[in-house]
N, C-alpha and C positions, 0 to 999 in steps of 0.2 A: 686606384679605385677606392671610392668612399665606402666605409663600412656599412654593410647592409645585413639584415637578418636572413639567415639561411631558411628557406621555405620548408625544410624538413625538420630541423631541430630548433630553429628560431634563435640560435646564438649569433652574435655579431661577428662578421668577418668581411675582409676586403678581397677575398678570393672567390673565383667562380666555383672551385671545388672546396667544400667546407672542410676546414682542418679538424673539426670536432666530430662530424658524422661521416665524412667522406663522400657525401652526395653532391651531385652537380646541379647548380641553380637552373641552368638552361633546360634540363630534362623536366624539372617540375613545372617550369613555365609552359613547355610544350604540352604536358599532360593536362594542365588547367585549360589550355586553349581547346584541346580536343573534347573536353567535357563541357565546353561552353561556360566555363567557370570564370569568376572574376580574376583579374590579373594579380600576379604576385606583388605584394607591397601596397595594394589598395588600402585606404584607410576608411573604416566605417565608424559612424557615430563619433567621429573626432578622436577616437582612442584605439580602435581595434585594427591591427595590421594583418592583412590576409597572407597566409602561407599557402602550402600545397592543398589541393582538394583531396580529402581523405576518402570520400565515397560520393556516389551520386545515383539517383534513381528517378522514377517517374514523377516524384513530388518535389525534389530539390537536391541541393548540393551541401555536403558537410565539409567544412574547412578546418585546418589547423590555423590558429591565429594567436597574436600576441597582444595583451592588454597593456598599453603604454602607461596607463594611469596606475595600475596596481602591480605592474612589472611581473606578470605571470602569463603562462600559456593557457589558452582557453580553446573551446570547440565552438564553432559557429555554424548553425544550420540556416541555410538560405532557402526560402520558398521559391522554387523555380521549376514549375512543371513544363518540361520542354515542348510538349505538344500544344501548349496554350499560350506561349510567349516566346520572345527572342531576346538575345543579348545585344545591347548597343555598345559601340566602341568605348564609351566612357564608363561602362559597367552597369548602367541602368537597364531596366527591364521594359521592353516594348510589348504591348498587348493589343491585338487587333479587335475591331468592333465585334466580330463574330464570336470571339472567345472571351470577351470581357466579363460577361455575367458569370460564366463558369469559373474564370480565374479568380474573381473577387469572392465568390461563394466559398471556394476551396481555401482561399487565403484566410477567411474568417475561421474556418475549421482549424487551420494550422495554428493561428494565434490562440484560439480557445484551448487547444490541447496543451500548448506550452504554458499558458496561464494556469491551467489546472495543475500541471506538474509543479510549477513554481509555488502555488498556494498550498499544495499538499503537505510540503515540509517533511515528507517521509525520508528517513535515512537510507532506505532501500532504493530510492529513485535518483537518477542523475540530477544533480542540482542545476536549476535554471537561474542564471544570474540576472538576465535582462532580456526584454523583448522590445524591438523597435521597428519602425517603418522607415525605409530610406530608398530613394531612387526607384520608386514604383513597386516595391515588394517588401516582404517581412523577413526579419532575422530574429533568431533566438540564440543567445549567448549562454553556453552551458559549461559546467565544470569539466575539465579534462583529467582523466584518470589513467595512470600508467599501470594498468592491471590486465591480466589475461582474461579472455572470455571463458565462459563455462565450457564451451566446446574444446578450447585448448587445454583447460584444466583436466577434463576427463580423458582427453587424448594422451596427456603426459602422465597422469596418475592412475588411469584405469577407472573401473566402476567404483563408485563411492560406497562407503559403509551405509547401513540403514540409518544410523543415527545422524550422520552428516547430511545425507540426502533429505531426511525428514526435516532437519533444521532449515535447509535451503528452501524446501517446499513451503514451510510456514512463513519464512521471510518473504517469499514471493507473494503469498497471500496478503501478508501484512502491508507490504509496499503498495499493492494494487488497490487496496480497500478505499483510500480516499479518491482515487481516480474513478472507480465505479460509482461511488456515492455522488460524484459530481456529474453523473450521467454520461460518462465516456468509457471507452475500453481501449486497451493497448493494441490488440489485434496482431502483434508480431512477437509474441512470447516464443523464444527459441534460445538455444545455448549461445547463439551468436550475439544476442542482445542482452546477455547477462554477464556482468563482470564479477570476478571473485577475488577477494584479497587473501592475505596469508592466513587469516583466521576463518576463512570460508564465509565471510560476510559478503553480501551481494549488493550490486548496483544495477538497476534496470535501465537500459538505454533503448534507442531505436523507436522513439515515439513518433507517431505519424498520424495523418488523417485516415479515416476509415476507407476513403477511396483508394489509397495506396495499397490497402490490405484486402481489396475486393476485386476479383477478376470481372472485367466488363464494366467497370465503373466510369470509364471515360478518360482515364490516364493509365499509363503503363504501370501495372500492378507489381508489387514485390511480395511474394509469398515464400514460405519456407516448407518445402516438401517434408512430410513426416511430422510437422509441428503445426502447420496451419489447419484450421478446422474445415470440414467438408463444406459448410455454408459459405466459406470465403471464396469458394471456386464458382459460385453462382450468384449473380447480382440480384436475383429476385428472391433470395432467401433471407430470413431475419437473422440478425446477429445481436449478441448481447453478452452479458457476463459469462454465459456458458461457453462463448467462443474463447475467451481467455482461459476458462477452466480446461478446455481441450488442450491448449498450449501448455499449461502447467502439468497436466497429466502426461503429455508426451515428453516434457523435460524430465519429469520424475522417472519415467520408464528409461530414458537415456542415462540418467545418473546411476540408476541401480543396476542396469544390465550392460551399459556401454554400447548398446545397439541403437539403431535408428529404425523407426517405424516406416513402413511404405507410405507413399503419398495418400492423402485421405480418400481420394477417388478409387484407389486400388484395394482398400480394406473392405472386408466383408463383415456384415453384422453378425455378432456372436462368435467370431473367430477368436481363439485365445491369443493372448500376447506372449509370443515366444520367450521362454526363459524367465518370466516374471514369477510364476507360482513356485518354480523350482529353486528360487534363491534361498539359501540358508539364513535363518534368522529374520525373515520378512514376515511380520504379523499378517494374519489373514485379513484383518480389517483394512490394513494399508493397501494390500493387493486388490481387494474388492473396490476400494475407493478409487484407485488409479484406473482400474478396468471400467468403472462406471463413468469416470471423467472422460474416457476415450471412446465412449459410445458414438458411432457415426451419426445416429439420429439425434439431433439436438434436443428433441422433446423428451428423450429417455435418458439424457445425460444429466449429471449433477449440474444444477442451475446457477449456483453462486459459489464464490470462493469461501464464504463462511461455511457453507455445507461441506465443501471439500476439506477445509482444515478441521472441521468437527469429525469427519470420517477418519482423517489421519490420526487424530488424537484419541479416538474412541477406544475405551478399555475393553479388551476381550474377556478379562476375568470378571469384571463387574456386570451390572445389569444395565449399563448405559446403552442407549440406542440413539441413532442419529435422528434428529427432529427435522423433518422436511420443511424448508422455507416455503411460504405460501407464494402463489403466483404473483400477487400484487407487490411483493417485496423484491422481485427479480427485475433486473434491467432488461428492457426489450427495445431493440432497434428495428423499427418498421420501415416501410418503403418511404414514407413521408419524411422521417427524421434521418434516414440514411445519408441524404445529401449533406447534412450538417454534421454528421458523425456524432450525434447526441443520442441520449436514451430517454425513454419514458420511465418515470419512476413514481411510485405512489407517494403522495405527500401527506398521507393520513397519519404518519408517525408523529407522536408528540413527546416532548421532553418531560421526564418525570424526575422528581426529587428523590434521591437515594437516601433512605432513612439510616439512622445509626444501627450498628450491629445489635441484633436482638440478644437478650439474656439467654444463657445456656439453659436448656430445659432439664428438669430432673430426670434421673434414671427411670427406666420403665419398670413398673411394679409387676408382681406376678399376676397372671390372668385372672385368678379368682378375686383378688383384692380389687383389681380394676373393674371387674363386673359389678361388684357391690357398690363401688363409687358411682358407676354409671346409673345403677338402679336408684340410688339415693338422689342423684342429680335429676333424674327423670321425674321422680315424685315431687321434688321441690319445684321444678318448672311447671308441673301439672297444677300444684297448689296455687302458685302465683297466677297462672292463667285462669284459675277458677275464682279469683278474687280473694284468695287466702293469703295474700302477702302479709297481712297483719298477724298471721299465726307464727309464733316463735319457732326457732329451730328445735326447741325442746318438744314441740308437738310431734316431731318425728321419732321421739324416744318414749313411747308408752302413753302419752297423753291422748285421750279420745279426741277424734276429729270429726265434726259433723259437716258433711259435704252437702251443698245444695243439689237439688235434682236438676237434670238438663233434659231439654226436649230433643237436642241434637248433640251428637258427639263432638268434642273439641279436637281440632286438628292443629298439631304443633309443627311449624315449619323449621327444619334444620338447614343450615347452609349447605349448598350443593358442593361436593368435593370436586377438586380438579387434580389432574395428574401433572406433576412437575416435568417440564420438557427437558431434553438433553441440551445443556448449555456449554459444555466443555468444548473448547476449540473455536468458539465464537468470539467476536470482538465485543468487549463489554458495553460500548456505547450503542451497538446495534440491539443489545438486550434491553438496556435501561430506557431506550427511546421507543421501544416497540409498544404501541398503544394497547394492543390486545393483551400482552403479557403484563403490562403495568396495571391493567384493570383486575387481574387475577392474583398477582403476587407483589410482594414488597421485597426489593433487592437491597442487600447490604454487601458492600464491596471491600475486600481486603487485598492490598497490594503487596507482592513479594518480589524480590529480585530473582531472576532465572536466566542462566546463560544459554539455554537451549530453546526457550520459547520466546517469540517476538513480543514486544511491548503491546499491552492492551488485550492479549488473548486470555480467555478464561482457562485456568489450569485445572481447577476442581470446583465442585459445587456440593452444597449440603442443604437439603436432602438430595439424594441421588435422583436421577431421572426415573420416572415411572412411579414415584411415591405419591400416594393420595394426600391432598392437602386442602383444607377448607379455604374459602375465598379470602384473599388478602393475607395469606400466610407468608412467612419470611423465608427467603432463599439467600444463603450466604455464598458469594462468588469469590474465589481466590484468583486474582488476576496478576499476570506477569508485568513487572516494571521493566523488563529487559535485563541486560547484564549489569552487574554491580560495578565492574571494572571496564573502563573504556580508554581508548587512546586519545591523547590530547590532539585536537585538530590544529592545523597551521593557520594562525590568525595574524601573524606579524605582517604589517603592510595593508591590512584590510581596514575598511571604515568601521566605526564603532557599532553602528546598527547591525551590520552583517555579523560582526563578532558576537554580539549579545544574543542575536537570534540563533546562531549556531550553538552556542553554549546552552541556551534554554532548551532547544530541541533535543540536545544530548543529555540533559539533566545534570549538567556540571555546575556546581556552585562557584561563584566568583566575587571578587572585590575590585572596584575601580580605583586606580591610582592615577591622579591627574598630574601631568608634568608638562613643562614648557620645552622639553628636549625634543619633542616630536611635532610633526605637523598637526594642526588642530583637527580633532575628530578621527585621527588615524592611530591604530594600535601599533606602538613601537616596540613593545616587548611583553612577554608573558612569563610568569614565574615558573611555569612548567613548560619544558621544551616540546616541540611537536613530536608526536609518536610515543611519548612517555605515558605509562599506564596511570590512570586516575581512579581512585576509589570514590565513587559518588557519595558514599555515606560519611566519608571522613575528610577528603581533600577539598581545599578552597583555592582557586586559582586567582592570582593577582593579575589584572589587566592594566598595563601602563598605556594611557591614552593621552595624546597631545591636546593642549588647550591654548587659547590665545594668551600671548604674554601679558602680564599685568603691567599697569602703568608705573613708571619710576616716580620717586619722590619729586625730582625736578620737574617732570612733565605735569605732575599734579599741581605744583606751585604755579607753573606758568598758566 
């Protein structure tokens, strides 16, 4: 028997029962057939060899596969809504005339979602390597992770500490931010679709079209009782960023208590969340934020993940308060856009230039001294307004001043003060691109490394929220750069563009070393081995990349 890849572990073997994993090839073949999946061993895009079907639902099928070009295992998601199409013997997809429009419309949603994930570049999202069309349908090639789900993690370790749960909540918000900004939502946030590594860092999986996450949408839906929001159980209700907020709130409740909420339809408005408030060490602001995120009525729920993260980070001791996001900054999925799974978003936000850090102001003087200065300043302004600009400053100290008479009193306009909003817990670019705030304040940004707060989130602000400030006053934002130490990713065997993008996204400094020892454009070696810790402030990684062989002297003479 010729050596073939085991459909379960993808190792090469010439036996029906794999000597590596002990699984039987024929069983996987039968399971794929029952799921109307592609045959074991099929090749897609000239490089991906299909293994066993990992899962299937009303939208499509997920396969274990092998990339013969990069010699690595991958996960492939095939768009295959079973009630809209059929499988042909050669693996292609057949669509009838009566379902063609619905099939194509949903396929556009499918590719749009995976394109958005690929472009997001967030380390908290499953990495999408490639999207292509073949044999009448669409495929998304994704990174394969050998990690437990959050459901398994909690089941094996019990309820998480407040600090660990808080970090995962913030990482969920950080990872989903670019998806929401692109006008899409995940719709399936649950412990089953969140992977956790040994450092409690997360990867979100389970991306899908909105139709799969909505009952009555036209395809067989896949919802998660206790985690799916109430509006997902009715096709005529609006969905938006608040739908994912409900899922994050339910995940937070599960992490902290180890319990599951009842399905959304069985929950009563105002009913307390069992065991949440009784948790020792849980700050009141965090409990209140989770409770509001899980409000059954979407209009009374926290509307965005920025507002959710701000509530989680809100200081109980300080005077910080959560600043509600306006309605035009919230993602709204209406009936017209529901079919495409996209969201309506205000485009009124403009980019602002962040100025340099303002100079530190002097210490506050005693009240009496400050009152005298204000009086002197008021007199000076009054004199200038009366045409007395030519009067020297010495006129204020004993020299007689002859003021002209007025028929009407003069009115002096002072700038109207504004109150500084609560910005802690928000993502810095949503602040600096907010047109309303940029008209009132000037923002200066300082970045610091932080192991517990995801990159891009505001850790602190000065002045505090609620402080009065005249128009165009300065606000200093301290923003997380993420962790200072990271693990070196596995890049050997990958192409150079992929390697450089990965290092850039992780903030790792590097140097390129060109060599003829490896295939052109392929990374053959790195100075730091995969999994080794890197200090982003000190370490520089050498990347050895193959180049075309140079011409020899004899070839040049010829």
